[in-house]
C-alpha positions in Angstrom: 19.4 9.3 -11.1 17.9 8.5 -7.4 15.3 10.4 -5.6 17.1 12.7 -2.9 15.6 15.7 -0.5 17.5 18.0 -3.2 15.5 16.9 -6.5 12.5 15.1 -5.0 10.0 18.2 -5.7 11.2 18.2 -9.3 11.1 14.5 -9.8 7.6 13.9 -8.3 6.1 16.7 -10.5 7.5 14.8 -13.6 6.4 11.6 -12.2 2.8 13.0 -12.0 2.6 13.1 -15.7 4.1 9.3 -16.1 1.8 6.3 -16.5 3.0 2.9 -17.5 3.3 2.9 -21.4 3.9 -1.1 -21.6 0.7 -2.0 -19.4 -1.3 0.9 -20.9 -1.1 -0.1 -24.5 -1.8 -3.7 -23.5 -5.0 -2.9 -21.2 -6.3 -0.1 -23.6 -6.3 -3.0 -26.1 -8.0 -5.4 -23.7 -10.7 -2.9 -22.9 -11.4 -2.0 -26.5 -12.2 -5.7 -27.3 -14.1 -6.2 -24.2 -11.7 -8.9 -22.8 -11.0 -7.7 -19.5 -13.6 -10.0 -17.6 -12.1 -12.8 -19.4 -8.6 -11.9 -18.6 -9.7 -11.3 -15.0 -10.8 -14.8 -14.6 -7.2 -16.0 -16.1 -5.6 -14.0 -13.4 -6.4 -17.2 -11.1 -4.2 -19.5 -13.4 -1.2 -17.0 -12.9 0.0 -18.1 -9.6 3.7 -17.0 -10.3 5.9 -15.0 -12.5 8.7 -16.9 -13.9 9.6 -19.5 -16.5 7.7 -22.1 -14.6 4.6 -20.5 -15.0 2.5 -21.9 -17.8 0.9 -18.8 -19.7 -0.2 -20.9 -22.6 -4.0 -20.0 -21.8 -3.5 -16.3 -21.9 -3.8 -14.2 -25.0 -0.2 -13.9 -26.3 0.1 -10.2 -26.0 -0.7 -10.8 -22.2 1.7 -13.5 -22.1 4.4 -11.5 -23.6 3.7 -8.6 -21.2 4.4 -10.9 -18.3 7.2 -12.4 -19.6 8.9 -8.9 -20.2 7.9 -8.3 -16.4 9.7 -11.1 -14.9 13.1 -9.3 -14.3 13.5 -8.6 -10.5 14.6 -5.1 -9.8 18.1 -3.9 -10.8 20.7 -5.0 -8.1 18.1 -7.1 -6.2 20.1 -10.1 -4.2 19.7 -13.1 -1.8 20.8 -10.4 1.0 17.7 -8.2 0.1 15.4 -11.3 0.1 17.0 -12.5 3.6 16.5 -9.2 5.3 12.7 -9.2 4.0 12.0 -12.5 5.3 13.6 -11.7 8.4 11.0 -8.8 8.9 8.1 -10.5 7.9 9.0 -13.7 10.3 9.0 -11.1 13.2 5.9 -8.6 12.3 4.0 -10.0 9.6 0.7 -9.7 11.7 1.1 -6.6 13.2 2.5 -5.0 9.9 -0.4 -6.6 8.0 -3.0 -5.1 10.4 -1.4 -1.7 10.0 -1.3 -1.6 6.5 -4.6 -2.6 6.1 -5.5 0.3 8.5 -3.0 3.1 8.4 -1.9 2.3 5.1 -5.1 2.2 3.2 -6.5 5.6 5.3 -3.1 7.1 4.5 -3.8 6.9 0.7 -6.8 8.7 1.1 -4.9 11.5 2.5 -3.4 12.1 -1.2 -6.0 14.4 -2.8 -5.2 13.0 -6.3 -5.5 9.2 -4.7 -8.7 10.0 -2.9 -10.5 11.5 -5.9 -9.0 8.8 -8.0 -10.3 5.8 -5.9 -13.9 7.6 -5.1 -14.4 8.2 -9.0 -13.3 4.7 -10.0 -16.7 3.1 -8.8 -16.6 -0.2 -7.1 -13.0 0.8 -5.2 -14.3 4.3 -4.2 -18.2 3.6 -3.4 -20.1 2.0 -0.7 -18.6 -1.4 -1.3 -15.3 0.1 -1.8 -13.5 -0.7 1.6 -14.2 -4.3 1.5 -13.4 -4.5 -2.0 -10.0 -2.6 -1.8 -9.1 -4.4 1.4 -9.9 -7.7 -0.2 -7.4 -7.0 -3.0 -5.1 -5.2 -0.7 -5.0 -8.1 1.7 -3.7 -10.6 -0.9 -0.9 -8.4 -1.6 -0.2 -8.0 2.2 -0.6 -11.9 2.5 1.7 -12.9 -0.2 4.5 -10.2 1.0 4.5 -12.4 4.1 4.6 -15.9 2.6 7.5 -18.4 2.9 9.4 -18.0 -0.7 7.0 -15.6 -1.9 10.0 -13.1 -3.0 11.9 -16.2 -4.4 9.3 -18.3 -6.4 7.5 -15.4 -8.1 4.5 -15.5 -6.2 4.6 -11.9 -4.8 5.8 -10.6 -8.2 2.6 -12.2 -10.0 0.2 -10.7 -7.4 2.0 -7.1 -7.8 1.9 -7.4 -11.6 -1.8 -8.0 -11.4 -2.0 -5.0 -9.5 0.0 -3.1 -12.2 -2.5 -4.1 -14.5 -5.4 -2.9 -12.4 -3.8 0.5 -12.0 -3.6 0.7 -16.0 -7.2 -0.2 -16.4 -8.0 2.7 -14.2 -5.7 5.2 -16.2 -7.0 3.8 -19.3 -10.8 4.2 -18.3 -10.4 7.5 -17.3 -8.8 8.5 -20.4 -11.4 6.8 -22.7 -13.9 8.8 -20.6 -12.9 12.2 -21.5 -13.6 13.7 -18.2 -10.2 13.3 -16.2 -8.7 16.9 -15.8 -5.3 16.0 -16.6 -4.1 19.7 -16.0 -5.4 19.6 -12.4 -4.5 15.9 -11.5 -2.0 14.9 -13.9 -2.1 11.2 -14.8 -4.4 8.8 -13.2 -2.4 6.5 -10.9 0.6 7.9 -12.1 4.2 7.1 -11.2 4.2 9.6 -8.6 1.2 8.2 -7.0 2.4 4.5 -7.1 5.8 5.8 -5.3 3.8 7.8 -2.9 1.2 4.8 -2.1 4.2 2.7 -1.5 6.0 5.2 0.7 2.7 5.1 3.1 2.7 1.5 3.0 6.2 1.2 4.1 7.9 3.9 5.9 4.6 5.2 7.2 3.9 1.7 8.6 7.4 1.6 10.4 6.7 5.0 11.7 3.3 3.8 13.3 4.9 0.7 14.7 7.3 2.7 16.5 4.6 5.0 17.6 2.7 1.9 19.2 5.8 0.6 20.8 6.9 -2.2 18.5 10.3 -2.5 18.3 11.7 -3.2 14.9 15.3 -3.5 14.5 17.5 -1.9 12.0 18.0 -5.0 9.9 14.2 -5.7 9.8 13.4 -2.1 9.2 15.7 -2.4 6.0 14.2 -5.8 5.1 10.7 -4.1 5.0 11.9 -1.0 2.8 13.5 -3.8 0.8 10.3 -5.4 0.2 8.5 -2.4 -1.1 11.3 -1.5 -3.2 10.6 -5.0 -4.9 6.8 -4.2 -5.0 7.5 -0.7 -6.3 9.4 -2.1 -8.9 6.8 -4.9 -10.0 4.1 -1.9 -9.9 5.9 -1.0 -13.1 7.7 2.0 -11.5 10.7 3.5 -13.5 14.0 2.6 -11.8 15.0 6.6 -11.2 11.8 6.6 -9.0 11.9 3.4 -7.2 12.0 3.6 -3.4 15.4 3.2 -1.5 16.3 0.4 0.1 17.6 2.1 3.0 14.8 2.9 5.5 16.5 5.9 6.9 16.9 7.6 3.4 13.2 6.4 2.7 12.1 7.9 5.9 14.0 11.2 5.3 12.2 11.5 1.9 8.9 10.7 3.1 9.1 13.1 5.8 10.3 16.0 3.5 7.3 15.7 1.2 4.5 14.4 3.3 3.1 17.7 4.3 2.9 18.6 0.6 1.4 15.3 -0.5 -1.0 14.8 2.4 -4.3 17.1 2.6 -7.7 17.2 4.1 -10.3 16.8 1.3 -14.0 15.9 1.0 -12.9 12.8 -1.2 -10.4 11.8 1.6 -13.0 12.1 4.4 -15.6 10.2 2.3 -13.2 7.4 1.9 -12.0 7.4 5.4 -15.7 7.3 6.8 -16.5 4.4 4.5 -13.6 2.6 5.8 -14.4 3.1 9.4 -18.0 2.3 8.9 -16.8 -0.8 7.3 -14.7 -1.9 10.6 -17.6 -1.0 12.9 -20.0 -3.2 10.8 -17.6 -6.2 10.7 -15.9 -6.1 14.2 -18.9 -4.4 16.3 -18.2 -2.2 19.1 -15.0 -2.6 21.3 -13.0 -4.1 18.8 -13.6 -1.8 16.0 -13.0 1.3 18.7 -9.3 -0.4 19.4 -9.0 -0.5 15.7 -9.8 3.5 15.3 -7.7 4.2 18.3 -4.5 2.4 17.0 -4.9 4.0 13.8 -5.2 7.3 15.2 -2.2 7.0 17.7 -0.1 5.3 14.7 -1.1 8.3 12.2 -0.6 11.1 15.0 -3.3 13.6 15.8 -2.3 15.7 13.1 -3.1 13.4 10.3 -5.8 11.5 12.1 -7.5 14.8 12.3 -6.9 15.3 8.5 -8.5 11.9 7.6 -11.5 12.7 10.2 -10.5 9.7 12.3 -12.6 10.4 15.6 -10.8 10.8 18.7 -11.4 7.8 21.3 -10.6 7.3 25.1 -8.5 4.7 24.2 -6.0 7.3 22.6 -5.1 8.2 26.3 -3.2 5.1 26.8 -0.6 6.0 24.0 0.2 9.3 25.4 3.6 8.4 26.2 4.5 7.0 23.4 3.1 9.8 21.2 5.3 12.3 23.3 8.7 10.4 22.4 8.9 7.4 24.7 8.5 4.7 21.7 10.6 1.9 21.4 12.5 3.4 18.7 14.4 6.8 19.5 14.0 9.5 16.8 17.4 11.3 16.6 19.7 12.5 13.8 20.4 8.9 13.2 17.3 8.4 11.8 14.3 6.6 12.9 16.0 3.5 12.6 19.6 4.3 13.4 22.2 2.8 15.5 20.4 4.7 18.3 17.2 2.4 18.3 16.7 1.0 21.6 14.2 -0.6 24.0 12.3 1.7 26.3 12.2 0.7 30.0 8.6 0.1 30.9 5.4 -1.3 29.8 4.0 -0.8 26.6 0.4 0.4 27.2 -0.6 -1.0 23.6 0.4 -4.7 23.8 -3.0 -6.0 24.8 -4.8 -3.6 22.3 -2.3 -4.7 19.5 -3.0 -8.3 20.4 -6.6 -8.2 20.1 -6.5 -6.0 17.0 -4.1 -8.2 15.3 -6.4 -11.3 16.0 -9.2 -9.3 14.7 -7.6 -8.6 11.5 -7.0 -12.0 10.9 -10.9 -12.3 10.7 -10.9 -9.0 8.7 -8.6 -10.5 6.1 -10.5 -13.7 6.1 -13.7 -11.9 5.4 -12.2 -9.8 2.7 -10.8 -12.8 0.9 -13.8 -15.2 1.3 -17.1 -12.9 1.2 -17.0 -13.2 -2.9 -14.9 -14.7 -5.4 -12.8 -11.6 -5.9 -9.6 -12.4 -4.0 -7.5 -11.4 -6.9 -6.8 -8.1 -8.2 -9.3 -7.1 -10.8 -9.2 -5.0 -13.9 -12.3 -2.8 -14.6 -14.0 -3.0 -17.8 -15.9 0.3 -17.1 -16.2 3.2 -14.6 -19.1 3.6 -12.1 -18.8 6.8 -10.7 -20.1 7.1 -7.2 -19.4 10.6 -6.8 
């Protein structure tokens, strides 16, 4: 079975009740034996996922889990790798910037996602934006690193994130306070797939709105890269993202308005993120960041997230009304009719400044403390 517009509502409801049994069993045991902090330290010794990685220093049950997690997605091919590498060769900087703004804020528009993050202590509290960006930046950077999809580097990073998700599920379960009837499983298979949609097709849509031309082959490469990531996050095969960008876009457009809602938790998380950018970047550049994020999301979803309007938005009006570099036709956002627009992209300068600034944001996020690797939780610190 694969996700289609016909079955996606039923499948997502099922996926919302499913976690990751193999990772959950391992992490539950690590938490009970108070081994999480030690394993987090050992994460820094796991650089790749593959037969050449030395796992001898790890607890045997963790080493065995990693051995079993090595297999690539079913049907993964050299053509998929080359397509992904083509996208990152052309667009890594802009895509990383948008994943760190549009992507992160997009996940706050999921009521369950925002509630989970806010109720998971350090990731959702006052230090949350910097901490979450730190750990997300490692993933974004690894996606575009040379040979990362060949040598197991990206697979290792994503598998660590998989275990972080398991720690969130298990700690909420052990707390006895999670409302399973209302929220489903914490960091469920539905949430993982939905977040991957936000970081893939929503980013491609944002790039189009900002006048960044992405070829059909490059769009396919980016969708394929997130199919790869989705697999290593522990998503079951039947719920993996499609590698075809048009199909992925159709699915996301079909469910987005059911999945994205305005909530107090989402507004809180977005406000924390925007304050983080303002403090780190200062006026001017942070305004450009916020303006780009707003245009990339569209007014509808930016209002839902609580992103303020800015005079800089005015420059994007032509793009927002259908004059982007990729045409929106029945062939799909990245179909055969995609073509360059005649004229000047009003966001060129702002994108250049914001992309350069994001390098500083990532550098800060990865170096302001030693927590540059995904880190499991030993306990919850609810900041609600």
